[in-house]
C-alpha positions in Angstrom: 0.0 0.0 0.0 1.7 3.2 -1.2 1.9 6.3 0.9 -0.5 9.2 0.0 0.4 12.7 -0.9 -1.4 13.9 2.1 0.8 12.0 4.6 4.2 11.9 2.9 5.4 15.1 4.6 5.0 13.6 8.0 7.2 10.6 7.0 10.1 12.3 5.3 12.5 10.8 7.8 11.1 7.3 7.7 12.8 4.5 5.8 12.2 4.5 2.0 10.8 1.1 0.9 9.4 0.2 -2.5 5.8 -0.9 -2.3 5.9 -2.8 -5.6 8.3 -4.0 -8.2 9.9 -1.0 -10.0 12.1 -0.7 -13.2 15.3 1.1 -13.9 14.8 4.7 -15.0 11.9 5.4 -12.6 11.7 8.8 -11.1 10.6 8.0 -7.5 7.4 9.5 -6.1 5.3 8.8 -3.1 3.2 6.4 -5.2 6.2 4.1 -5.4 6.8 3.9 -1.6 5.3 1.7 1.1 3.4 3.3 3.9 5.6 3.4 7.0 2.5 2.9 9.2 2.5 -0.8 8.4 6.3 -1.4 8.7 6.0 -3.0 12.2 3.5 -5.6 10.9 5.6 -6.3 7.8 8.7 -6.8 10.0 6.9 -8.9 12.5 5.6 -11.2 9.8 9.2 -11.3 8.3 8.1 -9.8 5.0 10.4 -6.9 5.5 13.9 -6.5 6.7 15.0 -2.9 7.3 18.5 -1.9 6.1 21.0 0.0 8.2 22.3 1.9 5.2 18.8 2.6 3.7 17.8 6.1 2.7 14.8 8.0 4.0 11.7 9.0 2.1 12.9 12.6 2.0 16.2 11.5 0.5 14.8 9.5 -2.4 11.8 11.6 -3.6 12.5 12.9 -7.1 15.6 10.6 -7.6 16.1 8.3 -10.5 16.4 4.5 -10.0 19.3 3.0 -11.9 18.6 -0.7 -11.2 15.5 -2.9 -11.2 14.0 -3.3 -7.7 11.6 -5.8 -6.1 8.7 -5.0 -3.8 9.5 -4.3 -0.1 13.1 -3.5 -0.9 14.9 -0.8 1.2 16.3 1.9 -1.1 20.0 2.5 -0.7 22.3 5.1 -2.3 23.8 2.5 -4.6 20.4 2.0 -6.3 20.1 5.7 -7.3 21.8 7.8 -10.0 24.3 10.2 -8.5 26.7 9.5 -5.6 26.1 9.5 -1.9 22.9 10.4 -0.1 20.6 13.0 -1.4 20.7 16.4 0.4 18.6 16.3 3.5 15.3 18.2 3.0 14.8 21.5 4.9 13.2 21.1 8.3 9.5 21.8 8.3 8.4 24.5 10.7 4.8 24.2 11.9 2.5 27.1 11.2 2.6 29.7 13.9 6.0 28.8 15.3 9.5 30.2 14.8 12.3 28.4 13.1 14.1 27.6 16.3 17.6 28.0 14.8 16.7 31.6 13.7 14.7 32.6 16.7 17.4 34.9 18.1 17.5 37.4 15.2 15.5 39.2 12.5 17.1 39.1 9.0 16.6 42.2 6.8 18.3 42.4 3.4 17.9 45.8 1.7 20.1 46.8 -1.2 19.2 50.5 -1.4 16.6 52.5 0.4 16.3 56.0 1.7 14.0 57.7 4.2 12.8 54.4 5.9 12.5 54.1 9.6 11.5 50.8 11.3 10.5 50.8 15.0 10.3 47.2 16.5 9.3 47.2 20.2 11.2 44.8 22.4 9.2 41.7 23.1 6.9 42.3 20.2 7.0 38.7 18.9 5.7 35.6 20.6 8.4 33.2 21.6 7.9 29.4 21.9 10.9 27.9 23.7 11.1 24.6 21.9 13.7 23.4 24.3 11.3 23.7 27.1 7.8 22.5 25.9 6.3 22.9 29.4 6.7 26.7 29.0 4.6 28.7 26.6 5.4 32.4 26.3 3.0 34.8 24.7 4.7 38.1 25.4 3.2 39.7 22.3 -0.3 39.7 23.6 -1.5 41.6 26.7 -2.3 39.2 29.5 -5.2 39.9 31.7 -7.3 37.8 34.0 -11.0 38.4 34.1 -13.1 36.6 36.7 -16.4 35.5 35.3 -17.9 33.8 38.3 -16.8 32.7 41.8 -17.7 29.5 43.7 -17.2 29.2 47.4 -17.2 25.7 48.8 -17.5 25.7 52.6 -16.1 22.4 54.0 -17.6 20.7 57.1 -15.5 18.0 58.6 -17.4 14.8 59.7 -15.7 12.5 62.2 -18.5 10.0 62.8 -21.7 9.0 61.2 -24.6 7.4 63.1 -28.0 5.9 62.0 -30.5 7.7 64.3 -34.1 8.8 64.6 -33.3 12.3 63.1 -30.9 13.9 60.7 -28.4 16.4 62.0 -24.9 17.7 62.0 -23.2 18.8 65.2 -19.6 18.8 66.5 -18.5 16.7 63.6 -21.1 14.0 64.1 -23.6 13.3 61.3 -26.8 11.6 62.2 -29.1 10.1 59.5 -32.8 9.4 60.2 -33.4 5.7 59.6 -37.0 6.6 58.7 -35.7 7.9 55.4 -35.2 4.3 54.3 -39.0 3.8 53.8 -39.2 7.1 51.9 -36.3 6.0 49.7 -38.1 2.7 49.0 -41.3 4.5 48.1 -39.6 6.9 45.6 -39.9 4.5 42.7 -42.0 1.4 42.1 -39.0 -0.4 40.7 -37.3 -0.1 44.1 -38.0 -3.3 46.1 -35.8 -2.7 49.2 -33.3 -0.3 50.6 -30.6 -1.0 53.2 -28.3 1.5 54.9 -25.1 0.8 57.0 -22.0 2.6 58.0 -18.5 1.3 57.0 -15.7 3.0 59.0 -12.0 3.2 57.8 -10.9 0.5 60.2 -13.4 -2.1 58.8 -12.9 -2.2 55.1 -12.7 -6.0 54.9 -16.5 -6.1 54.4 -18.3 -7.9 51.5 -20.3 -5.6 49.2 -22.4 -5.9 46.1 -21.1 -4.1 43.1 -20.5 -0.4 43.7 -22.6 1.6 41.3 -21.5 5.1 42.4 -19.5 7.1 45.0 -21.4 10.3 45.7 -20.2 13.4 47.5 -22.4 15.1 50.0 -22.9 18.8 49.0 -25.7 21.3 49.1 -26.4 24.6 47.3 -26.7 27.3 50.0 -26.9 30.3 47.6 -26.6 31.0 43.9 -26.9 28.4 41.2 -24.6 25.6 40.1 -21.1 26.8 39.5 -21.3 30.0 41.6 -22.4 31.3 45.0 -21.9 29.1 48.1 -22.0 25.3 48.4 -21.7 23.4 51.6 -19.6 20.3 51.3 -19.0 17.4 53.8 -15.5 16.1 54.1 -14.8 12.7 55.7 -17.9 10.9 54.6 -19.3 9.8 51.2 -22.3 7.8 50.0 -21.6 4.4 48.4 -24.4 3.1 46.2 -24.5 -0.6 45.6 -27.2 -2.7 44.0 -28.7 -5.9 42.5 -32.0 -7.0 41.2 -34.6 -9.3 42.9 -33.0 -12.4 41.3 -29.6 -11.5 42.8 -28.0 -10.2 39.5 -25.5 -7.5 40.2 -26.3 -4.1 38.5 -23.4 -3.9 36.2 -22.4 -4.3 32.5 -18.8 -5.1 31.6 -17.4 -6.3 34.9 -18.5 -5.7 38.4 -16.7 -5.1 41.7 -18.7 -7.1 44.2 -16.3 -8.5 46.9 -14.4 -7.3 49.9 -14.1 -3.5 49.9 -10.4 -3.4 50.8 -9.7 -5.6 47.7 -12.2 -4.0 45.3 -11.6 -0.2 45.8 -8.6 1.9 44.7 -8.8 4.3 47.7 -7.6 7.8 47.1 -8.5 7.9 43.4 -10.5 11.1 42.5 -13.8 9.2 42.2 -13.3 6.8 45.1 -13.4 7.1 48.9 -10.2 8.3 50.5 -8.6 5.9 53.0 -10.0 7.8 56.1 -13.5 8.4 54.6 -16.5 7.0 56.3 -18.7 5.2 53.8 -22.5 5.4 54.0 -23.5 2.4 52.1 -26.9 2.3 50.5 -27.8 -1.1 49.0 -30.8 -1.0 46.7 -32.7 -4.0 45.3 -34.6 -3.3 42.1 -37.2 -5.2 40.1 -35.9 -8.3 38.4 -34.8 -7.9 34.9 -34.5 -4.1 35.0 -30.8 -3.8 35.7 -29.9 -3.5 32.1 -32.6 -0.9 31.4 -32.2 2.8 32.0 -35.1 2.9 34.4 -33.6 0.3 36.8 -30.3 1.9 37.7 -31.9 5.3 37.7 -34.4 4.1 40.3 -31.6 3.0 42.6 -29.9 6.4 42.2 -33.2 8.2 43.1 -33.6 6.1 46.2 -30.1 7.0 47.4 -30.7 10.6 46.6 -33.6 10.7 49.0 -31.2 10.1 51.9 -28.6 12.6 50.6 -31.2 15.3 50.1 -32.2 15.1 53.8 -28.6 15.9 54.7 -28.4 18.7 52.1 -31.3 20.4 53.9 -29.5 20.3 57.2 -26.3 21.7 55.6 -28.2 24.7 54.1 -29.1 25.9 57.6 -26.4 24.5 59.8 -24.9 26.7 62.5 -21.7 24.6 62.6 -18.5 26.5 61.8 -16.9 25.4 58.5 -13.5 23.7 58.9 -12.2 25.4 55.8 -13.3 26.8 52.5 -12.2 26.5 48.9 -12.7 29.3 46.3 -12.9 28.5 42.6 -13.0 31.1 39.9 -14.0 30.8 36.2 -11.5 33.0 34.6 -10.8 34.4 31.1 -7.1 34.5 30.7 -6.7 36.8 27.7 -3.4 36.6 25.8 -2.9 32.9 26.4 -3.8 29.9 24.3 -7.5 29.0 24.4 -8.0 25.3 25.2 -11.1 23.1 25.8 -11.5 19.9 27.7 -13.8 17.4 26.0 -15.1 14.6 28.2 -16.8 11.7 26.4 -19.4 10.1 28.6 -21.5 6.9 28.2 -24.7 7.3 26.2 -25.5 4.0 24.7 -28.7 3.7 26.7 -29.5 0.7 29.1 -27.4 1.6 32.1 -25.1 3.9 30.2 -26.4 7.4 31.0 -25.5 10.5 33.1 -27.4 13.5 34.5 -26.1 16.9 33.5 -26.6 20.1 35.7 -28.9 18.8 38.5 -30.5 21.3 40.8 -28.3 20.2 43.7 -24.6 19.5 43.6 -24.1 15.8 42.5 -27.8 15.4 42.7 -30.4 13.6 40.6 -33.4 15.8 40.2 -33.6 18.9 38.0 -31.0 17.8 35.5 -31.1 16.3 32.0 -29.9 12.9 30.9 -27.4 13.1 28.1 -29.2 10.2 26.3 -32.5 12.3 26.3 -30.5 15.2 24.9 -29.4 13.0 21.9 -25.8 12.8 23.3 -24.9 16.1 21.6 -22.1 18.1 23.1 -23.1 20.3 26.1 -20.8 22.9 27.4 -20.3 23.4 31.2 -18.0 25.9 32.9 -15.1 24.5 35.0 -16.9 25.7 38.1 -20.1 23.9 37.1 -18.2 20.7 36.8 -16.5 21.1 40.2 -19.8 22.0 41.8 -21.3 18.6 41.1 -22.6 19.3 37.6 -22.5 15.7 36.6 -24.2 12.7 38.3 -22.9 9.5 36.9 -25.5 6.7 36.2 -23.0 4.6 34.3 -22.3 1.0 35.2 -19.3 0.2 32.9 -16.2 -1.6 34.0 -15.3 -0.5 37.5 -11.6 0.2 36.9 -12.2 2.9 34.3 -15.5 4.2 35.6 -15.8 7.9 36.4 -18.1 8.1 39.3 -20.0 11.2 40.5 -17.3 12.0 42.9 -14.7 11.9 40.1 -16.4 14.8 38.3 -16.6 16.7 41.7 -12.8 16.3 41.9 -11.9 16.1 38.2 -8.1 16.3 38.0 -7.9 17.8 34.5 -10.4 20.5 35.3 -8.4 21.4 38.4 -5.1 21.4 36.6 -6.2 23.3 33.5 -8.0 25.9 35.6 -4.9 26.6 37.6 -2.5 26.6 34.7 -1.3 30.2 34.2 -0.2 29.5 30.6 -3.5 28.2 29.3 -7.0 29.7 29.1 -9.5 26.9 29.8 -12.7 28.2 28.0 -14.9 25.3 29.2 -15.6 21.6 29.5 -17.6 19.9 26.8 -19.6 16.7 27.7 -20.4 14.6 24.7 -22.3 11.2 24.8 -21.3 8.0 23.1 -24.4 6.7 21.3 -25.0 3.1 20.4 -25.7 3.5 16.6 -22.8 4.4 14.3 -24.9 7.0 12.4 -25.6 8.7 15.7 -21.9 8.5 16.7 -21.0 10.4 13.5 -23.7 13.0 14.0 -22.6 14.0 17.5 -19.0 14.0 16.6 -19.7 16.4 13.7 -21.6 18.6 16.1 -18.5 18.7 18.3 -16.4 19.7 15.3 -18.7 22.6 14.5 -18.7 23.7 18.1 -14.9 23.8 18.5 -14.5 25.5 15.2 -16.6 28.4 16.4 -14.6 28.7 19.6 -11.3 29.8 18.0 -9.3 27.2 20.0 -5.6 26.7 20.2 -5.7 23.2 21.7 -7.9 20.5 23.1 -7.8 17.4 25.3 -10.3 14.6 24.8 -11.0 12.0 27.4 -13.2 8.9 27.6 -14.0 6.4 30.3 -14.3 2.7 29.4 -13.0 1.2 26.2 -14.2 -0.8 23.1 -17.3 0.6 21.5 -16.8 4.1 22.8 -13.3 4.2 21.3 -15.1 4.6 17.9 -16.6 8.0 19.2 -13.3 8.8 20.8 -11.4 8.5 17.5 -14.1 10.4 15.6 -14.1 13.3 18.2 -10.3 13.6 18.0 -10.5 13.7 14.2 -13.2 16.4 14.2 -11.0 18.6 16.3 -7.7 17.7 14.6 -9.0 18.2 11.1 -9.7 21.8 11.9 -6.0 22.4 12.6 -6.4 22.3 16.4 -3.7 20.4 18.3 -5.4 17.7 20.3 -4.4 15.1 22.9 -6.4 11.9 23.7 -6.7 10.4 27.2 -8.0 6.9 27.6 -7.5 3.4 29.0 -6.1 1.1 26.3 -3.1 -1.0 27.6 -3.5 -4.7 26.7 -7.2 -5.5 27.1 -8.5 -2.2 25.7 -6.4 -1.8 22.6 -7.8 0.8 20.3 -10.1 -0.7 17.6 -9.9 2.4 15.4 -7.5 5.2 14.8 -6.6 8.2 12.6 -3.7 10.5 11.9 -4.8 13.0 14.5 -4.3 10.4 17.3 -0.6 11.0 17.5 -0.5 12.3 21.1 -2.2 9.9 23.6 -2.2 9.5 27.3 -2.6 5.9 28.7 -4.6 5.6 31.9 -3.9 2.0 32.7 -2.6 1.2 36.2 -3.0 -2.5 36.3 0.3 -4.3 36.0 -1.1 -6.7 33.4 -2.9 -4.1 31.4 -6.4 -5.4 32.2 -9.8 -4.1 33.4 -9.1 -5.6 36.8 -12.5 -4.8 38.3 -11.0 -2.7 41.1 -13.1 0.5 41.4 -11.4 3.5 40.0 -8.1 1.8 39.5 -7.4 3.1 35.9 -9.3 6.4 36.1 -7.8 9.8 35.5 -5.5 10.9 38.4 -3.5 14.1 38.9 -0.3 12.6 37.4 -2.3 11.7 34.2 -3.7 15.2 34.0 -0.2 16.8 34.2 1.1 14.4 31.5 -1.8 15.3 29.2 -1.2 19.1 29.7 2.5 18.8 29.0 1.8 16.7 25.9 -0.7 19.4 24.7 1.8 22.2 25.3 4.5 20.2 23.4 2.1 19.6 20.5 1.0 23.2 20.4 4.6 24.3 20.4 5.2 22.3 17.2 7.6 19.9 18.8 7.5 16.4 17.2 6.1 13.7 19.4 7.6 10.2 19.1 5.4 7.5 17.6 4.2 5.1 20.2 5.3 1.5 20.6 3.2 -1.0 18.9 2.2 -2.5 22.2 1.5 -1.0 25.6 4.6 -0.5 27.7 4.6 0.8 31.2 8.1 2.1 30.8 6.9 4.7 28.3 4.4 6.0 30.9 7.1 6.0 33.6 9.5 7.9 31.4 6.9 10.6 30.5 5.9 10.9 34.1 9.6 11.5 35.0 9.7 14.4 32.5 6.6 15.9 34.1 8.2 15.8 37.5 11.4 17.4 36.2 
């Protein structure tokens, strides 16, 4: 398969291999050369042996062949007319960047000119320090921070949780009215039973049904989602587990029933922390509804009844807050505009999410992305961190992004705090089941980012397999518009990408299982702060026009470790 005119420029330094038999006297063009993308397969199958003295594609284009050559033959200097290697082609400089070798001076050549005055202010040109990809300098443009909105999260520390005859918060003790269990059971006819118990940090070796969600406890005190004041409990989270009447766990690809200390990656953004108290709500739903949208949703509604009672207490509590966190949505003019695109599950059944509920991390008042047609929906960073997403998804536990994950989303935190980038927003886009719908929503994403005048984008997805089709299409829609884009996903051994395109040249691997599998440990291979920092550095590198090495053909933890070392440095 010969290389195309569209891709030959990106392969000028790759080995030149004839794709078919060629005759003496041929003037070599890209149509005569094999596509380097398939070299690894050809080498592995022993159809191709690369030569140490072979020439590159850039060195043979336009040269005349002086001998007959067979297919899959490396081209050497002895096969071409003329002596020695052809002159190395000029280095390509990406649009919008300086030729690094000439970045220290301005060249003016004027033979004769009178009466001309040129004033060039110092620092009038943007400088991209290609030797330091983590540093983007934009001195030419005035830099100004404009705060759009402010969110204040007042944090209340909980030291113990008790099941009681009332709901209250006093002196670090949270009491939950056991009478709420009957209210939770009555909230939806599909709910057949509800149980509540407390799991303390010193008793994690407890069996549990599959964990459907980890939910933070937060209440809107004033303002709307993403601004004003929110009360947040620290030290306790809700843990929703479930099964149907026949004993089938509510899950899809993999479940995490088992002992909690063996099935939870404590400390991950979406998981409980080691010292968190877990308020476990186990819901049994009608038999056969676990794989329908209405079944898991009923379980989430039941759990939300208990959380809402605590929210009402938080709104009027006289307890002093232990601390507060202030988040700003900021326009950082004069810096590259970037967007975070988060692909969420939207195939129906148990693959759904609630966007922008009335309460932080709540259920009611929001809209499900499946009902919205899975089209891209923009949220501000503050809306995300204020509980703007409630996860209904029951995909494989290791890669699952739970409601708490969005509440503590590492990429949103890191991009918001990055002084060199202007995070314009967070786009949530669903992953439909039908291919025609996948194409439709990806095209809508392309139109959206085109209108945003972006300089870069990061695209993430939870899960793997079917949704990687959307993942690749979303990256292509962004990259085809000339916007540097980085992809973030679990792939490794079990989740190897089933599709790809030329824009998927900068990818961040999320796997944290030693064998590269979906290991059914909750949150194990989800996005963590170190992944976020790798993704941002990769984006800055790509935006600076610095070439990114092609990945290994197979997953290798050593590559991740090496990149993480660069981030730390």
